[in-house]
N, C-alpha and C positions, 0 to 999 in steps of 0.2 A: 603527435597524433597517439592519442590512448587506443592502444589496441587491445585491449582486453574484452573478453566479452560480457562479464558480467563486471559491472561499472562502482556495486555499492550495495551492499546488504544492511535493510534497517528494521529493528522488531516494530511490528504494528499492532496494536492491541485496540480491538472493538468492543465499545463500551456502549451501553444506549443511549446515553448523552453524554459529552465530553464538558461542559459548560464547570463542573464542580473541579475537573482535573487542570483546568488553564489556569483558576484563581489558586488551587493547593501548590501545584510545581512554581508558578512565579514569584509566590511566599516564600518559596525555598532558595531565590536566586537563578533558577533555570531561566534563559530565553525560549520566549514563545515564538515561534516562525509560523508564518502563514494565516492560516484559518479558513481561507476558502471564502467565495462570495457567501454560501450559506453558513458557515461557520459549523460545520461538522465536520472537519479534518484539521489538525494542528501537529506541527514538529512542536518537540521537547528537547532542547540541549542544552547540553554543559560540557565545557572541555569540549573533546574531540569525540563525544558518544551523542546520539542520537536516537529519538524514538517517537514513531508515529504515532498518536492517538485518533481513532475515527470512530463515528458513531452508526449506531446501525442504522438507521436511515442513509450514511453514505453510502455503506456496503448494499443495501437493500437496492436503491437507485441505479448501481453501476452491475449489482451482480446477479439482483433479483432476491425478494424477500426468505427465501430457503436456504439461500447461501449466507443471507445475516444473522438465522437464527442460528445456524450451525456454528457461526464463526464468534456471534455474541459470548463475550467474556475471555476469548484466547486470544493468545498472540502469536501472531505467526510471521513468517519471513517476508516482506516487501524486496524483492530483488529487482534492482534498477539494469538493466542489459543495454548492450549497443543495440542488439537485433533481436526479436522474439523467435523469430522462424529460425534464426542459428540456434539460438539458446536453445527451444524444443529438439531442434534436429542432433544436437548434442546430448540433450538427455533421453533417447527413444523410449523409455519406460513411463517417462512423463506423460501423464492422463490429462487432457483439457476436461476440466469441469465447467467452465463458464468464459466467455469472452466479454468483458467489460464494455459498458458505457459510459467512457472517461476521455472521448475525444475534447468535451468543453475544458477538459482541464490541461490540455496539454500533453496528452499521454494515452498509449495505445494498453492495455492492460488485460491480463488474463487469469484467472483463478484454476492453479494445476494443484492435482497429486502427485507425488512423488515418493514411492518406499513410505508410505502412511502417514506422511506429512502433507499441511495443505498450505500453499504460496500465492501470493500474488506478483506475478513477473510483469514489468513495465516498461517501455519504452518512449521516449521522448517521438512526440509527431510534429511537424510544422504547420500553422496553420491550422491546427483541428483538425485534419486531413485525415 
């Protein structure tokens, strides 16, 4: 059993739309993973490296339009953890900006600020609960 609190850290870039990114990176031989039901989030990978690209609309849906505008054009950390509550307890100086509306995707996510950096922290949830 994996007892690490942080399971994976992946760069996540917020763009206006992701359509052009998918074609461009696929042409270079990268794997395109996911895409979601709405086509607003995709994973791009090659070898052992991974990158998440999400649309502004995806971030706005999950965290609100203010967060989407603030993050547009930025790359932040997407931190997948075993348990968000334990993660936040371990980083008491982290400030919650906004909890996300992401249960439909099987995750619970929170946008946080920590020492001048913004990141999304996520955990898996069962049955969209």
